[in-house]
C-alpha positions in Angstrom: -6.8 -23.6 12.9 -9.3 -25.0 10.4 -12.5 -23.7 8.7 -14.5 -25.9 11.0 -13.4 -23.6 13.9 -15.7 -20.8 12.5 -19.4 -20.2 12.1 -20.2 -18.6 8.7 -22.7 -15.7 8.6 -22.8 -14.7 4.9 -20.9 -15.1 1.7 -20.4 -13.1 -1.4 -18.2 -12.2 -4.4 -14.8 -10.5 -4.2 -14.4 -6.8 -4.9 -12.3 -5.7 -7.8 -9.5 -4.7 -5.4 -9.7 -8.1 -3.8 -9.4 -9.8 -7.2 -6.2 -7.9 -7.8 -4.5 -8.3 -4.4 -5.6 -11.6 -3.0 -3.4 -14.5 -4.0 -4.3 -17.3 -6.4 -3.1 -19.8 -3.8 -4.3 -18.2 -0.5 -2.8 -21.0 1.7 0.6 -21.2 0.0 2.4 -17.9 0.6 5.8 -18.8 2.0 7.1 -15.2 2.4 3.8 -13.3 2.9 4.9 -12.3 6.5 7.3 -9.8 5.0 4.4 -7.6 4.1 2.3 -8.0 7.3 1.3 -4.7 8.9 1.9 -4.0 12.6 0.6 -1.5 15.1 0.8 -1.3 18.9 -1.6 0.3 21.4 -0.5 1.2 25.0 -3.1 2.1 27.7 -3.5 2.1 31.5 -4.0 -1.3 33.1 -7.3 -2.9 32.2 -8.9 -6.3 33.0 -8.6 -8.8 30.2 -12.3 -9.3 29.9 -12.7 -5.6 29.0 -10.0 -5.9 26.4 -11.8 -8.9 25.0 -15.1 -6.9 24.9 -13.4 -4.1 22.9 -11.9 -6.7 20.5 -15.3 -8.3 20.0 -17.0 -5.0 19.2 -14.4 -4.1 16.6 -14.6 -7.5 15.0 -18.4 -7.1 14.8 -18.0 -3.8 13.1 -15.5 -4.9 10.4 -16.4 -8.0 8.4 -13.1 -8.0 6.6 -11.3 -9.0 9.8 -13.4 -12.1 10.2 -13.5 -13.2 6.5 -11.9 -16.1 4.7 -11.5 -17.0 1.1 -13.1 -20.0 -0.5 -12.6 -21.3 -4.1 -9.9 -20.2 -6.6 -9.8 -18.0 -9.6 -13.2 -17.1 -11.1 -14.9 -19.2 -8.4 -13.3 -17.3 -5.4 -15.7 -15.9 -2.8 -15.4 -14.5 0.6 -17.0 -15.9 3.7 -17.8 -13.7 6.7 -17.8 -15.6 10.0 -19.6 -14.8 13.2 -17.5 -13.1 15.9 -17.7 -16.2 18.1 -15.9 -18.5 18.4 -13.3 -17.0 16.1 -12.5 -14.1 18.5 -10.6 -16.5 20.8 -8.5 -17.7 17.9 -7.1 -14.3 17.0 -6.6 -12.9 20.5 -3.6 -14.3 22.4 -3.1 -13.1 26.0 0.5 -13.7 27.3 2.6 -12.8 30.3 4.7 -9.6 30.0 7.9 -11.6 29.9 6.6 -13.5 26.8 5.3 -10.4 25.0 8.3 -9.8 22.7 8.5 -13.5 21.6 4.7 -13.7 21.0 4.6 -10.5 19.0 7.6 -11.6 16.9 5.8 -14.9 16.2 2.6 -13.1 15.2 4.5 -10.7 12.9 6.0 -13.7 11.1 2.6 -15.3 10.4 2.1 -16.5 6.8 -1.7 -16.2 6.9 -3.6 -19.1 5.4 -6.5 -17.1 4.1 -9.0 -19.9 3.5 -8.5 -21.3 7.0 -8.0 -18.3 9.2 -8.9 -14.7 9.6 -6.3 -12.1 8.4 -5.7 -10.8 11.9 -3.7 -11.6 15.1 -3.8 -9.7 18.3 -1.4 -10.1 21.2 -2.2 -8.7 24.7 0.1 -8.7 27.7 -1.5 -9.6 31.1 0.6 -8.5 34.0 -0.2 -8.3 37.8 -2.2 -5.0 37.3 -4.0 -6.1 34.1 -3.5 -5.7 30.3 -1.4 -2.6 29.2 -0.4 -3.4 25.6 -2.1 -4.8 22.5 -0.3 -5.6 19.3 -2.1 -6.1 16.1 -0.8 -7.8 13.0 -2.8 -7.7 9.7 -2.3 -9.5 6.5 -1.4 -6.9 3.8 -3.8 -8.4 1.3 -6.8 -7.9 3.6 -6.2 -4.3 4.6 -4.1 -1.4 3.3 -2.4 1.3 5.4 -5.6 3.4 5.8 -7.6 0.3 6.7 -5.0 -0.5 9.4 -5.3 3.1 10.6 -9.1 2.7 10.8 -8.6 -0.5 12.8 -6.1 1.2 15.1 -8.5 4.1 15.8 -11.5 1.8 16.4 -9.5 -0.4 18.8 -8.3 2.7 20.6 -11.8 4.0 20.9 -13.3 0.7 22.0 -10.6 0.1 24.6 -11.1 3.6 26.0 -14.8 3.0 26.3 -14.3 -0.4 27.9 -11.9 1.1 30.4 -14.4 3.7 31.4 -17.3 1.3 31.5 -19.2 3.2 28.9 -20.8 2.3 25.6 -18.5 2.5 22.6 -20.1 4.7 19.9 -18.2 4.3 16.6 -17.7 7.3 14.3 -20.2 6.1 11.8 -21.1 3.3 9.4 -18.4 1.4 7.5 -18.4 0.0 4.0 -18.3 -3.8 4.0 -16.4 -5.6 1.2 -19.3 -7.9 0.2 -21.7 -4.9 -0.2 -19.1 -3.1 -2.4 -18.6 -6.2 -4.5 -22.3 -6.5 -5.1 -22.5 -2.9 -6.2 -19.5 -3.4 -8.6 -20.7 -6.6 -10.1 -24.5 -6.4 -10.0 -25.7 -2.8 -10.2 -26.3 -0.3 -13.0 -24.2 2.2 -11.2 -21.2 -0.1 -11.0 -21.5 -0.9 -14.7 -21.6 2.8 -15.7 -18.6 3.6 -13.5 -16.6 0.8 -15.1 -17.3 2.1 -18.6 -15.9 5.5 -17.6 -12.8 3.8 -16.1 -12.1 1.8 -19.2 -12.4 4.9 -21.4 -9.9 6.7 -19.2 -7.5 3.7 -19.2 -7.6 3.4 -23.0 -6.7 7.1 -23.3 -3.7 6.6 -20.9 -2.4 3.5 -22.6 -2.7 5.0 -26.1 -0.9 8.2 -24.9 2.0 6.1 -23.4 2.2 3.9 -26.5 2.6 7.0 -28.7 4.9 8.8 -26.3 7.6 6.3 -26.0 8.3 6.2 -29.7 10.8 3.6 -30.8 11.6 2.5 -27.2 12.1 -1.3 -26.9 12.0 -3.0 -23.5 15.1 -4.8 -22.2 14.8 -8.6 -22.7 13.9 -10.7 -19.7 16.6 -12.9 -18.2 16.8 -16.4 -19.7 15.2 -19.0 -17.4 12.4 -16.8 -16.0 12.1 -15.0 -12.6 12.1 -18.1 -10.3 14.7 -17.8 -7.6 15.5 -14.1 -8.3 15.6 -11.8 -5.3 14.8 -8.1 -4.7 17.6 -5.7 -3.7 16.8 -2.1 -2.6 18.4 1.2 -1.7 17.2 4.1 0.4 17.9 7.8 1.0 16.9 9.7 4.2 16.9 13.5 4.2 15.6 16.4 6.3 16.6 19.1 3.8 14.9 17.2 1.0 11.6 17.0 2.9 11.8 20.8 3.5 12.6 21.4 -0.1 9.8 19.3 -1.5 7.3 21.0 0.8 8.5 24.4 -0.3 8.0 23.4 -4.0 4.5 22.1 -3.2 3.6 25.3 -1.3 4.8 27.5 -4.1 3.0 25.5 -6.9 -0.1 24.9 -4.7 -0.1 21.1 -5.2 0.1 18.1 -2.8 3.7 17.3 -1.9 3.1 13.8 -3.2 3.0 15.3 -6.7 6.5 16.7 -6.3 8.0 13.3 -5.6 5.9 11.7 -8.4 7.2 14.3 -10.9 10.8 13.7 -9.7 10.3 10.0 -10.1 8.9 10.2 -13.6 11.7 12.6 -14.7 14.4 10.3 -13.3 12.7 7.2 -14.9 12.5 8.9 -18.3 16.2 10.0 -18.0 17.3 6.5 -17.1 15.3 4.8 -19.9 15.9 7.7 -22.4 12.3 8.3 -23.3 10.1 11.4 -23.4 7.0 9.9 -21.8 6.6 7.4 -19.0 3.8 5.5 -17.3 3.9 5.1 -13.6 1.5 2.8 -11.6 0.5 5.1 -8.7 -0.9 3.3 -5.7 -4.2 5.0 -4.8 -6.3 4.3 -1.7 -9.7 4.3 -3.4 -11.8 5.7 -0.5 -14.2 8.3 -1.8 -16.9 8.2 0.9 -16.8 8.6 4.7 -18.0 5.0 5.1 -15.1 3.8 2.9 -12.6 5.9 4.8 -13.7 4.2 8.0 -13.6 0.7 6.6 -10.9 -1.9 7.4 -10.2 -3.5 4.0 -7.8 -3.2 1.1 -8.8 -0.4 -1.2 -5.5 0.3 -2.9 -5.3 0.0 -6.7 -2.5 0.7 -9.1 -3.6 3.6 -11.3 -1.6 4.3 -14.5 -0.4 7.9 -14.6 1.2 9.0 -17.9 3.6 11.9 -17.7 5.8 13.7 -20.1 9.5 14.0 -19.1 10.3 17.7 -18.8 13.3 19.4 -20.5 16.0 20.8 -18.3 14.8 23.7 -16.2 11.1 22.9 -16.6 10.6 20.7 -13.5 8.0 23.0 -12.1 5.8 22.3 -15.1 6.2 18.5 -14.5 5.0 19.0 -10.9 1.9 20.8 -12.0 1.2 18.1 -14.6 1.7 15.3 -12.1 -0.8 16.9 -9.7 -3.4 17.1 -12.4 -2.8 13.5 -13.5 -2.9 12.3 -9.9 -6.4 13.8 -9.5 -7.7 12.3 -12.8 -6.3 8.9 -11.8 -7.9 8.9 -8.4 -11.3 9.6 -10.1 -10.9 6.5 -12.2 -9.0 4.3 -9.8 -11.3 1.3 -9.1 -11.7 -1.2 -11.9 -12.1 -4.8 -12.8 -8.4 -5.7 -13.3 -9.2 -8.5 -15.7 -10.7 -6.0 -18.1 -8.1 -3.3 -17.7 -5.3 -5.9 -17.9 -6.7 -7.2 -21.2 -6.9 -3.6 -22.5 -3.3 -2.9 -21.5 -2.1 -6.1 -23.3 -4.0 -5.0 -26.4 -2.6 -1.5 -26.6 0.8 -1.8 -24.9 1.9 -5.4 -25.7 5.3 -6.2 -24.3 5.6 -2.6 -23.2 3.2 -3.2 -20.4 5.8 -5.0 -18.2 8.7 -2.7 -19.1 10.3 -0.1 -16.9 8.5 2.8 -18.6 5.0 1.3 -17.9 5.1 -0.9 -14.8 7.1 0.9 -12.1 5.0 1.5 -8.9 4.9 4.7 -7.0 3.7 4.7 -3.4 3.4 7.7 -1.1 3.0 7.2 2.6 2.4 10.3 4.7 3.1 10.5 8.5 -0.6 10.6 9.2 -1.1 7.1 7.8 1.5 5.6 10.2 -0.2 6.4 13.5 0.6 3.7 16.0 3.6 2.5 14.2 6.8 3.4 16.0 9.7 4.9 14.1 12.2 2.0 13.5 15.7 2.5 14.7 17.0 1.9 11.1 15.0 5.0 10.1 15.7 7.1 13.1 19.4 6.4 13.1 20.0 6.3 9.3 22.7 8.7 7.9 21.2 11.6 6.1 21.6 12.4 2.4 23.5 9.2 1.7 22.2 6.4 -0.5 22.3 3.2 1.5 21.7 -0.4 0.4 18.7 -2.3 1.9 18.4 -5.9 3.0 17.6 -8.1 0.1 14.0 -9.6 0.1 12.6 -12.8 -1.3 9.4 -11.1 -2.5 8.5 -7.6 -3.7 7.2 -5.8 -6.7 9.4 -5.9 -9.8 10.0 -2.1 -9.6 8.8 0.1 -6.8 9.6 3.6 -5.6 8.2 4.5 -2.1 8.2 7.9 -0.4 7.6 7.8 3.4 7.3 11.0 5.5 8.5 10.4 9.1 8.9 13.1 11.7 11.2 15.7 10.1 12.5 13.7 7.2 11.6 11.9 4.1 12.7 8.4 3.2 13.0 7.5 -0.4 13.2 3.8 -1.1 13.6 1.9 -4.4 13.3 -1.9 -4.7 13.6 -4.0 -7.8 14.1 -7.5 -9.1 17.8 -8.1 -9.5 17.6 -8.9 -13.3 16.1 -5.6 -14.5 17.6 -2.2 -15.4 17.2 -0.7 -11.9 20.1 -2.9 -10.8 22.2 -0.3 -12.6 20.0 2.8 -12.4 18.3 2.8 -9.0 21.1 4.6 -7.0 21.7 7.3 -9.6 17.9 7.8 -10.0 17.6 8.4 -6.3 20.3 11.0 -6.3 18.9 12.7 -9.4 15.4 12.9 -7.8 16.9 14.6 -4.8 18.9 17.0 -7.0 15.8 17.9 -9.0 13.8 18.8 -5.9 16.6 20.6 -4.1 17.3 22.7 -7.3 13.7 23.6 -7.8 13.4 24.8 -4.2 16.5 27.0 -4.5 17.3 27.7 -8.1 20.2 29.7 -9.2 22.6 27.1 -10.5 22.5 24.9 -13.6 19.7 22.3 -13.7 20.9 18.9 -12.5 21.9 16.2 -15.0 21.3 12.5 -14.7 24.4 10.4 -14.5 24.2 6.7 -14.7 
């Protein structure tokens, strides 16, 4: 597939989020397939031409799905192509016996973002028609909510095509180029950015003051090249019930309960009284943004004080408040916020107390994604190792709600302090939440 296979419609700058997430070398990402996002739609048998009609309508609605990157660094821009002839390059129709192989191949795509769209669709065409459609999306192009919007639009367009009726989408969507122009060339965008930078300065200064004499661990000699990313996970039904009970009693979102537990465990492991967590926030503040297929996730610094023993409920309340403040000031030009972080935090910026990522994934954001057997059959309340990956964030804690359970996952680069602390941190987080839900015994203690 080459750029010559497409017919450009318009071009424009990148959004602030695209500047953060899109790679410096968009055609040289050897392991990017590890983060591709997958959904599957099943429906009654349908002629392939109607499936293609639905796909064309969805591609016409969402410019991100038919966009490519051109240029590098400061010169990078996005090019939106016409639906045709690109539609035929992303939609692959195969026989049912070839379905599994074709889907596996699609999921292992390392998208070359200057030469191809960030989407692959696989339809199976049996004797009675098409009954399944798999979609694979590059994680740089769309976040979880964006993929959910794509899933819902495809489902709606397919249902209309099957019935022979006109598809009427839910409402207008926000296009990345339009947002980028507002951010970079409007008075409103400039005013918003000033407020964000003021909030970030307050957060960085609070963290700098709160960690006191803390000194980050030295990086391994020889740099990070060749290092891999281990992980561990804990699945629990009773923990999910306990966290929801704490959230209900304190009247906060359940995500704040897990964030407070993470901050408390991180502070205990690093022996500091204040920590900064990079909370992934889906920056979608309008109905049009909620319906858009694009990447809107930004890493928002949330600074929290580590509570003394027995005061975890106070930490939950504080976490909820800081979450809300962070979401209000989430979107930003990362070049400016990065320079501000370097100025105030120095080498603290990349340390465990300032760079660990927190990601919360509710069940509602995973519609269309089957529950993997490794999750469904995992032993409960046991910390288990995960397969080692070649790429990942240097430190990341993820909370996923699936059916009746919660899955806590930690992943880290093998040369940092989580190699020693990750498993005891997971156990401590669980103990904090379970104790808060049913107090009566001594408050849990962190044991490395």
